[in-house]
Structures are given as C-alpha cells and as structure tokens.
PDB file of N, CA, C and O in Angstrom:
ATOM      1  N   MET A   1      27.868   6.596 167.318  1.00  0.00           N
ATOM      2  CA  MET A   1      28.863   5.685 167.987  1.00  0.00           C
ATOM      3  C   MET A   1      28.722   5.670 169.522  1.00  0.00           C
ATOM      4  O   MET A   1      29.711   5.521 170.241  1.00  0.00           O
ATOM      5  N   THR A   2      27.506   5.823 170.000  1.00  0.00           N
ATOM      6  CA  THR A   2      27.359   5.977 171.433  1.00  0.00           C
ATOM      7  C   THR A   2      27.131   4.438 171.920  1.00  0.00           C
ATOM      8  O   THR A   2      26.888   4.199 173.103  1.00  0.00           O
ATOM      9  N   ALA A   3      27.222   3.423 170.950  1.00  0.00           N
ATOM     10  CA  ALA A   3      26.823   2.121 171.439  1.00  0.00           C
ATOM     11  C   ALA A   3      28.063   1.441 171.914  1.00  0.00           C
ATOM     12  O   ALA A   3      27.938   0.405 172.566  1.00  0.00           O
ATOM     13  N   GLY A   4      29.373   1.970 171.624  1.00  0.00           N
ATOM     14  CA  GLY A   4      30.685   1.461 171.927  1.00  0.00           C
ATOM     15  C   GLY A   4      30.872   1.579 173.428  1.00  0.00           C
ATOM     16  O   GLY A   4      31.225   0.590 174.071  1.00  0.00           O
ATOM     17  N   PRO A   5      30.653   2.730 174.004  1.00  0.00           N
ATOM     18  CA  PRO A   5      31.188   2.840 175.327  1.00  0.00           C
ATOM     19  C   PRO A   5      30.397   1.973 176.444  1.00  0.00           C
ATOM     20  O   PRO A   5      30.916   1.580 177.489  1.00  0.00           O
ATOM     21  N   TRP A   6      29.068   1.740 176.055  1.00  0.00           N
ATOM     22  CA  TRP A   6      28.185   1.068 177.050  1.00  0.00           C
ATOM     23  C   TRP A   6      28.850  -0.215 177.424  1.00  0.00           C
ATOM     24  O   TRP A   6      29.206  -0.453 178.578  1.00  0.00           O
ATOM     25  N   PRO A   7      29.027  -1.129 176.309  1.00  0.00           N
ATOM     26  CA  PRO A   7      29.543  -2.485 176.905  1.00  0.00           C
ATOM     27  C   PRO A   7      30.944  -2.417 177.684  1.00  0.00           C
ATOM     28  O   PRO A   7      31.217  -3.203 178.591  1.00  0.00           O
ATOM     29  N   ALA A   8      31.716  -1.509 177.291  1.00  0.00           N
ATOM     30  CA  ALA A   8      33.040  -1.108 177.860  1.00  0.00           C
ATOM     31  C   ALA A   8      32.734  -0.959 179.410  1.00  0.00           C
ATOM     32  O   ALA A   8      33.237  -1.729 180.228  1.00  0.00           O
ATOM     33  N   SER A   9      31.898   0.057 179.761  1.00  0.00           N
ATOM     34  CA  SER A   9      31.594   0.419 181.033  1.00  0.00           C
ATOM     35  C   SER A   9      30.989  -0.630 181.652  1.00  0.00           C
ATOM     36  O   SER A   9      31.379  -0.896 182.789  1.00  0.00           O
ATOM     37  N   ALA A  10      30.149  -1.269 181.180  1.00  0.00           N
ATOM     38  CA  ALA A  10      29.410  -2.605 181.864  1.00  0.00           C
ATOM     39  C   ALA A  10      30.646  -3.613 182.316  1.00  0.00           C
ATOM     40  O   ALA A  10      30.654  -4.127 183.434  1.00  0.00           O
ATOM     41  N   GLU A  11      31.593  -3.824 181.428  1.00  0.00           N
ATOM     42  CA  GLU A  11      32.644  -4.586 181.760  1.00  0.00           C
ATOM     43  C   GLU A  11      33.526  -4.099 182.925  1.00  0.00           C
ATOM     44  O   GLU A  11      33.989  -4.841 183.791  1.00  0.00           O
ATOM     45  N   THR A  12      33.690  -2.889 182.854  1.00  0.00           N
ATOM     46  CA  THR A  12      34.660  -2.237 184.012  1.00  0.00           C
ATOM     47  C   THR A  12      33.643  -2.487 185.336  1.00  0.00           C
ATOM     48  O   THR A  12      34.065  -3.078 186.331  1.00  0.00           O
ATOM     49  N   ALA A  13      32.615  -2.109 185.272  1.00  0.00           N
ATOM     50  CA  ALA A  13      31.609  -2.337 186.494  1.00  0.00           C
ATOM     51  C   ALA A  13      31.727  -3.756 186.990  1.00  0.00           C
ATOM     52  O   ALA A  13      31.994  -4.002 188.166  1.00  0.00           O
ATOM     53  N   LEU A  14      31.515  -4.729 186.037  1.00  0.00           N
ATOM     54  CA  LEU A  14      31.570  -6.229 186.186  1.00  0.00           C
ATOM     55  C   LEU A  14      32.953  -6.306 187.077  1.00  0.00           C
ATOM     56  O   LEU A  14      32.900  -6.627 188.265  1.00  0.00           O
ATOM     57  N   ARG A  15      33.978  -6.045 186.536  1.00  0.00           N
ATOM     58  CA  ARG A  15      35.485  -6.341 187.094  1.00  0.00           C
ATOM     59  C   ARG A  15      35.423  -5.749 188.739  1.00  0.00           C
ATOM     60  O   ARG A  15      35.816  -6.376 189.723  1.00  0.00           O
ATOM     61  N   ALA A  16      34.917  -4.591 188.736  1.00  0.00           N
ATOM     62  CA  ALA A  16      34.996  -3.737 190.005  1.00  0.00           C
ATOM     63  C   ALA A  16      34.017  -4.531 190.974  1.00  0.00           C
ATOM     64  O   ALA A  16      34.371  -4.777 192.128  1.00  0.00           O
ATOM     65  N   GLY A  17      32.963  -4.868 190.555  1.00  0.00           N
ATOM     66  CA  GLY A  17      31.997  -5.612 191.453  1.00  0.00           C
ATOM     67  C   GLY A  17      32.524  -6.902 191.780  1.00  0.00           C
ATOM     68  O   GLY A  17      32.428  -7.359 192.919  1.00  0.00           O
ATOM     69  N   SER A  18      33.077  -7.512 190.836  1.00  0.00           N
ATOM     70  CA  SER A  18      33.614  -8.938 191.096  1.00  0.00           C
ATOM     71  C   SER A  18      34.722  -8.870 192.138  1.00  0.00           C
ATOM     72  O   SER A  18      34.819  -9.813 192.924  1.00  0.00           O
ATOM     73  N   ARG A  19      35.418  -8.026 192.205  1.00  0.00           N
ATOM     74  CA  ARG A  19      36.579  -7.701 193.127  1.00  0.00           C
ATOM     75  C   ARG A  19      36.031  -7.232 194.339  1.00  0.00           C
ATOM     76  O   ARG A  19      36.646  -7.624 195.331  1.00  0.00           O
ATOM     77  N   LYS A  20      34.955  -6.434 194.574  1.00  0.00           N
ATOM     78  CA  LYS A  20      34.500  -6.012 195.817  1.00  0.00           C
ATOM     79  C   LYS A  20      33.541  -7.167 196.537  1.00  0.00           C
ATOM     80  O   LYS A  20      33.583  -7.385 197.748  1.00  0.00           O
ATOM     81  N   ARG A  21      32.804  -7.764 195.752  1.00  0.00           N
ATOM     82  CA  ARG A  21      31.861  -8.831 196.342  1.00  0.00           C
ATOM     83  C   ARG A  21      32.007 -10.218 196.283  1.00  0.00           C
ATOM     84  O   ARG A  21      31.262 -11.061 196.782  1.00  0.00           O
ATOM     85  N   GLY A  22      33.271 -10.429 195.477  1.00  0.00           N
ATOM     86  CA  GLY A  22      33.627 -11.895 195.324  1.00  0.00           C
ATOM     87  C   GLY A  22      33.109 -12.417 194.020  1.00  0.00           C
ATOM     88  O   GLY A  22      33.143 -11.747 192.988  1.00  0.00           O
ATOM     89  N   GLY A  23      32.552 -13.829 194.107  1.00  0.00           N
ATOM     90  CA  GLY A  23      32.165 -14.203 192.711  1.00  0.00           C
ATOM     91  C   GLY A  23      30.756 -14.694 192.848  1.00  0.00           C
ATOM     92  O   GLY A  23      30.257 -15.155 191.821  1.00  0.00           O
ATOM     93  N   SER A  24      30.132 -14.680 193.776  1.00  0.00           N
ATOM     94  CA  SER A  24      28.794 -15.063 193.961  1.00  0.00           C
ATOM     95  C   SER A  24      27.813 -14.285 193.289  1.00  0.00           C
ATOM     96  O   SER A  24      26.882 -14.794 192.665  1.00  0.00           O
ATOM     97  N   ARG A  25      28.012 -12.982 193.409  1.00  0.00           N
ATOM     98  CA  ARG A  25      27.073 -12.040 192.560  1.00  0.00           C
ATOM     99  C   ARG A  25      27.656 -11.661 191.353  1.00  0.00           C
ATOM    100  O   ARG A  25      26.978 -10.915 190.646  1.00  0.00           O
ATOM    101  N   SER A  26      28.865 -12.033 190.911  1.00  0.00           N
ATOM    102  CA  SER A  26      29.212 -11.649 189.648  1.00  0.00           C
ATOM    103  C   SER A  26      28.474 -12.179 188.464  1.00  0.00           C
ATOM    104  O   SER A  26      28.464 -11.610 187.373  1.00  0.00           O
ATOM    105  N   PHE A  27      27.800 -13.399 188.757  1.00  0.00           N
ATOM    106  CA  PHE A  27      27.061 -13.977 187.683  1.00  0.00           C
ATOM    107  C   PHE A  27      25.872 -13.067 187.382  1.00  0.00           C
ATOM    108  O   PHE A  27      25.592 -12.875 186.199  1.00  0.00           O
ATOM    109  N   GLN A  28      25.057 -12.419 188.459  1.00  0.00           N
ATOM    110  CA  GLN A  28      24.035 -11.719 188.484  1.00  0.00           C
ATOM    111  C   GLN A  28      24.518 -10.267 187.675  1.00  0.00           C
ATOM    112  O   GLN A  28      23.850  -9.811 186.747  1.00  0.00           O
ATOM    113  N   LEU A  29      25.437  -9.794 188.040  1.00  0.00           N
ATOM    114  CA  LEU A  29      26.121  -8.595 187.459  1.00  0.00           C
ATOM    115  C   LEU A  29      26.365  -8.818 185.880  1.00  0.00           C
ATOM    116  O   LEU A  29      26.018  -7.977 185.050  1.00  0.00           O
ATOM    117  N   SER A  30      27.016 -10.070 185.535  1.00  0.00           N
ATOM    118  CA  SER A  30      27.001 -10.474 184.223  1.00  0.00           C
ATOM    119  C   SER A  30      25.780 -10.447 183.414  1.00  0.00           C
ATOM    120  O   SER A  30      25.782 -10.088 182.237  1.00  0.00           O
ATOM    121  N   ASP A  31      24.734 -10.831 184.053  1.00  0.00           N
ATOM    122  CA  ASP A  31      23.439 -10.937 183.419  1.00  0.00           C
ATOM    123  C   ASP A  31      22.777  -9.494 183.187  1.00  0.00           C
ATOM    124  O   ASP A  31      22.036  -9.269 182.230  1.00  0.00           O
ATOM    125  N   GLY A  32      23.061  -8.690 184.001  1.00  0.00           N
ATOM    126  CA  GLY A  32      22.665  -7.292 183.821  1.00  0.00           C
ATOM    127  C   GLY A  32      23.520  -6.627 182.793  1.00  0.00           C
ATOM    128  O   GLY A  32      23.008  -5.805 182.033  1.00  0.00           O
ATOM    129  N   ALA A  33      24.735  -6.912 182.720  1.00  0.00           N
ATOM    130  CA  ALA A  33      25.588  -6.414 181.685  1.00  0.00           C
ATOM    131  C   ALA A  33      25.236  -6.845 180.224  1.00  0.00           C
ATOM    132  O   ALA A  33      25.388  -6.129 179.234  1.00  0.00           O
ATOM    133  N   GLY A  34      24.768  -8.057 180.235  1.00  0.00           N
ATOM    134  CA  GLY A  34      24.128  -8.533 178.964  1.00  0.00           C
ATOM    135  C   GLY A  34      22.950  -7.855 178.559  1.00  0.00           C
ATOM    136  O   GLY A  34      22.834  -7.428 177.410  1.00  0.00           O
ATOM    137  N   GLN A  35      22.043  -7.724 179.444  1.00  0.00           N
ATOM    138  CA  GLN A  35      20.975  -6.929 179.003  1.00  0.00           C
ATOM    139  C   GLN A  35      21.377  -5.479 178.603  1.00  0.00           C
ATOM    140  O   GLN A  35      20.768  -4.966 177.664  1.00  0.00           O
ATOM    141  N   LEU A  36      22.281  -4.830 179.191  1.00  0.00           N
ATOM    142  CA  LEU A  36      22.635  -3.544 178.812  1.00  0.00           C
ATOM    143  C   LEU A  36      23.399  -3.515 177.417  1.00  0.00           C
ATOM    144  O   LEU A  36      23.306  -2.590 176.610  1.00  0.00           O
ATOM    145  N   SER A  37      24.165  -4.656 177.250  1.00  0.00           N
ATOM    146  CA  SER A  37      24.737  -4.674 175.801  1.00  0.00           C
ATOM    147  C   SER A  37      23.624  -4.995 174.797  1.00  0.00           C
ATOM    148  O   SER A  37      23.697  -4.562 173.647  1.00  0.00           O
ATOM    149  N   ASP A  38      22.744  -5.638 175.151  1.00  0.00           N
ATOM    150  CA  ASP A  38      21.509  -5.776 174.086  1.00  0.00           C
ATOM    151  C   ASP A  38      20.816  -4.461 173.962  1.00  0.00           C
ATOM    152  O   ASP A  38      20.411  -4.200 172.829  1.00  0.00           O
ATOM    153  N   GLY A  39      20.602  -3.599 174.878  1.00  0.00           N
ATOM    154  CA  GLY A  39      19.795  -2.455 174.810  1.00  0.00           C
ATOM    155  C   GLY A  39      20.759  -1.535 173.997  1.00  0.00           C
ATOM    156  O   GLY A  39      20.277  -0.714 173.217  1.00  0.00           O
ATOM    157  N   ALA A  40      22.135  -1.654 174.164  1.00  0.00           N
ATOM    158  CA  ALA A  40      22.955  -0.581 173.392  1.00  0.00           C
ATOM    159  C   ALA A  40      22.789  -1.101 171.747  1.00  0.00           C
ATOM    160  O   ALA A  40      22.631  -0.304 170.822  1.00  0.00           O
ATOM    161  N   GLY A  41      22.857  -2.532 171.586  1.00  0.00           N
ATOM    162  CA  GLY A  41      22.741  -2.950 170.122  1.00  0.00           C
ATOM    163  C   GLY A  41      21.365  -2.432 169.425  1.00  0.00           C
ATOM    164  O   GLY A  41      21.413  -2.035 168.260  1.00  0.00           O
ATOM    165  N   GLN A  42      20.274  -2.436 170.064  1.00  0.00           N
ATOM    166  CA  GLN A  42      19.072  -2.018 169.692  1.00  0.00           C
ATOM    167  C   GLN A  42      19.025  -0.503 169.407  1.00  0.00           C
ATOM    168  O   GLN A  42      18.485  -0.100 168.377  1.00  0.00           O
ATOM    169  N   LEU A  43      19.599   0.376 170.328  1.00  0.00           N
ATOM    170  CA  LEU A  43      19.993   1.822 170.102  1.00  0.00           C
ATOM    171  C   LEU A  43      20.736   2.142 168.831  1.00  0.00           C
ATOM    172  O   LEU A  43      20.474   3.074 168.070  1.00  0.00           O
ATOM    173  N   GLY A  44      21.749   1.203 168.692  1.00  0.00           N
ATOM    174  CA  GLY A  44      22.622   1.432 167.555  1.00  0.00           C
ATOM    175  C   GLY A  44      21.808   1.115 166.261  1.00  0.00           C
ATOM    176  O   GLY A  44      21.932   1.840 165.274  1.00  0.00           O
ATOM    177  N   LYS A  45      20.951   0.005 166.264  1.00  0.00           N
ATOM    178  CA  LYS A  45      20.207  -0.307 165.106  1.00  0.00           C
ATOM    179  C   LYS A  45      19.160   0.612 164.807  1.00  0.00           C
ATOM    180  O   LYS A  45      18.823   0.864 163.650  1.00  0.00           O
ATOM    181  N   SER A  46      18.617   1.139 165.852  1.00  0.00           N
ATOM    182  CA  SER A  46      17.694   2.421 165.705  1.00  0.00           C
ATOM    183  C   SER A  46      18.107   3.511 165.022  1.00  0.00           C
ATOM    184  O   SER A  46      17.497   4.075 164.114  1.00  0.00           O
ATOM    185  N   ALA A  47      19.319   3.836 165.549  1.00  0.00           N
ATOM    186  CA  ALA A  47      19.985   5.034 165.117  1.00  0.00           C
ATOM    187  C   ALA A  47      20.513   5.042 163.515  1.00  0.00           C
ATOM    188  O   ALA A  47      20.564   5.999 162.742  1.00  0.00           O
ATOM    189  N   GLY A  48      20.898   3.590 163.288  1.00  0.00           N
ATOM    190  CA  GLY A  48      21.405   3.461 162.006  1.00  0.00           C
ATOM    191  C   GLY A  48      20.213   3.458 161.019  1.00  0.00           C
ATOM    192  O   GLY A  48      20.413   3.353 159.809  1.00  0.00           O
TER     193      GLY A  48
END
C-alpha cells in the first residue's frame, strides 16, 4: 500500500510550489508529479 501516499505528497508539493512560485512553473511541477505517479503505479504493479 505504499503507492497511495506518493501521489498525495506530489499534489501537496504541487500546491505549495504553485503558491510560492506562482503559476509559470506549476506546469513543470505538474509534469514531474505525473511521472512520480506513473512510477508509483509501476511499483504497485510489480509488488502485486
């Protein structure tokens, strides 16, 4: 069940980053969060 907290933490980091840096880099951060979520999904599949 370690694949759950990953996307959540990524979203919180996204919101914090968007607040601090505005909206120009929020898109780049969102892309990174997508990659993290994909990696978490792969880990969940390999563990399953």
